[in-house]
C-alpha positions as CSV (number, residue, x, y, z in Angstrom):
1,M,-180.8,50.0,110.0
2,S,-181.6,49.1,106.4
3,Y,-181.4,51.5,103.4
4,A,-185.2,51.4,103.0
5,R,-185.8,52.0,106.7
6,R,-183.5,55.0,106.7
7,A,-185.1,56.4,103.6
8,A,-188.6,56.1,105.2
9,K,-187.8,57.4,108.6
10,Q,-189.2,60.9,109.3
11,D,-187.4,63.4,111.5
12,A,-189.1,63.9,114.9
13,N,-189.9,67.5,114.2
14,Y,-191.6,66.7,110.8
15,G,-195.2,66.7,112.0
16,E,-194.9,69.9,113.9
17,I,-193.3,71.7,110.9
18,V,-196.0,70.3,108.5
19,Q,-198.7,71.5,110.8
20,T,-197.1,75.0,110.9
21,I,-197.1,75.0,107.1
22,H,-200.8,74.2,107.0
23,D,-201.5,76.8,109.7
24,A,-199.7,79.4,107.5
25,G,-202.2,78.7,104.7
26,W,-200.0,76.4,102.6
27,K,-200.7,72.9,101.5
28,W,-198.1,70.2,102.0
29,Y,-197.3,67.5,99.4
30,Q,-194.9,64.9,100.8
31,T,-192.5,63.4,98.2
32,G,-189.6,62.0,100.2
33,Q,-187.3,62.5,97.2
34,P,-185.6,64.5,96.0
35,C,-186.6,66.5,99.1
36,D,-189.2,65.9,101.9
37,G,-191.9,67.7,100.0
38,F,-193.4,70.7,98.4
39,A,-195.5,73.5,100.0
40,Y,-198.1,75.0,97.7
41,H,-200.0,78.3,98.4
42,P,-203.2,78.1,96.4
43,G,-204.0,81.8,96.8
44,H,-200.7,82.8,95.2
45,D,-200.2,79.7,93.0
46,L,-196.7,79.3,94.3
47,W,-194.6,76.1,95.0
48,Q,-191.7,75.9,97.5
49,P,-189.7,72.7,97.9
50,L,-188.5,72.1,101.5
51,E,-186.2,69.7,103.3
52,I,-187.0,69.1,106.9
53,K,-184.0,68.0,109.1
54,N,-183.7,67.0,112.7
55,P,-182.0,69.9,114.6
56,E,-179.9,67.4,116.4
57,Y,-178.1,66.6,113.1
58,C,-178.3,70.0,111.5
59,R,-176.7,73.4,112.0
60,V,-178.7,76.6,111.6
61,D,-177.6,77.0,108.0
62,G,-178.9,73.5,107.2
63,T,-175.5,71.8,106.9
64,A,-174.7,68.6,108.8
65,N,-173.0,68.9,112.2
66,E,-170.5,66.5,113.8
67,H,-173.3,64.2,115.0
68,A,-174.6,63.5,111.5
69,R,-174.0,60.0,110.0
70,K,-171.9,59.4,106.9
71,K,-173.9,60.2,103.8
72,D,-175.0,57.4,101.5
73,N,-175.4,57.8,97.7
74,R,-179.1,58.7,98.0
75,Q,-178.3,61.5,100.4
76,L,-175.4,62.8,98.2
77,V,-177.9,63.0,95.3
78,Q,-180.4,64.8,97.5
79,M,-177.7,67.3,98.7
80,E,-176.9,68.1,95.1
81,F,-180.6,68.7,94.4
82,L,-180.9,71.0,97.4
83,K,-177.9,73.0,96.4
84,D,-178.8,73.2,92.7
85,T,-182.4,74.3,93.4
86,N,-181.6,76.5,96.4
87,T,-184.2,74.4,98.5
88,P,-184.4,75.7,102.1
89,V,-183.4,73.2,104.8
90,V,-185.5,73.8,107.9
91,S,-185.3,72.3,111.3
92,T,-187.8,74.4,113.2
93,K,-191.3,75.7,112.5
94,E,-189.9,79.3,112.6
95,Q,-187.4,78.5,109.9
96,A,-190.2,77.0,107.8
97,V,-192.4,80.1,108.2
98,L,-189.4,82.3,107.2
99,A,-188.7,80.1,104.2
100,L,-192.3,80.4,103.0
101,A,-192.4,84.1,103.6
102,A,-189.2,84.5,101.7
103,R,-190.7,82.6,98.8
104,L,-193.7,85.0,98.7
105,D,-191.3,88.0,98.9
106,R,-189.2,86.7,96.0
107,H,-192.4,86.3,93.9
108,Y,-193.7,89.8,94.8
109,G,-190.3,91.6,95.0
110,R,-190.6,92.4,98.7
111,N,-188.3,92.0,101.6
112,S,-189.1,89.7,104.6
113,I,-187.0,91.7,107.0
114,E,-190.1,92.8,108.8
115,I,-191.3,89.2,109.2
116,R,-187.9,88.2,110.7
117,E,-188.0,91.1,113.1
118,V,-191.5,90.1,114.3
119,M,-190.4,86.4,114.7
120,A,-187.3,87.4,116.7
121,T,-189.4,89.1,119.4
C-alpha cells in the first residue's frame, strides 16, 4: 500500500464515531493531519482535537498493540503531536463522548465522573 493510500485510509469505526460527535451537539472538522480532526462545540465555543483509531490496532489507552504496523515518519510526527497536545485517541463512540465531556469539564472546572458512571451502566 502506498504512502498516500495509507495516509488517506480511514479507520472502519470513523463514520460511527463522527456521527456520535454530531449527535452529542459538536461539529466535526476533518483535517487528517496532525490528527484526524477537531470537534467544535458552538454553544460553548470550545475546540477539541481527536485522533480516531481502529480498536484492532489500539489498546484502551490509545497506544499501539502488537498487531499495529511499523510506524512511518508521518506517524511518528503525529504521535509527537498527540503527546505534546494531550490529544485524546479514541477507538469507540463511548470514548469519544467521554473525551468531549472531559473537555467541557476542564473548561468549566467540573468532574466527569458522573458521566463515566452513567456510561458504564
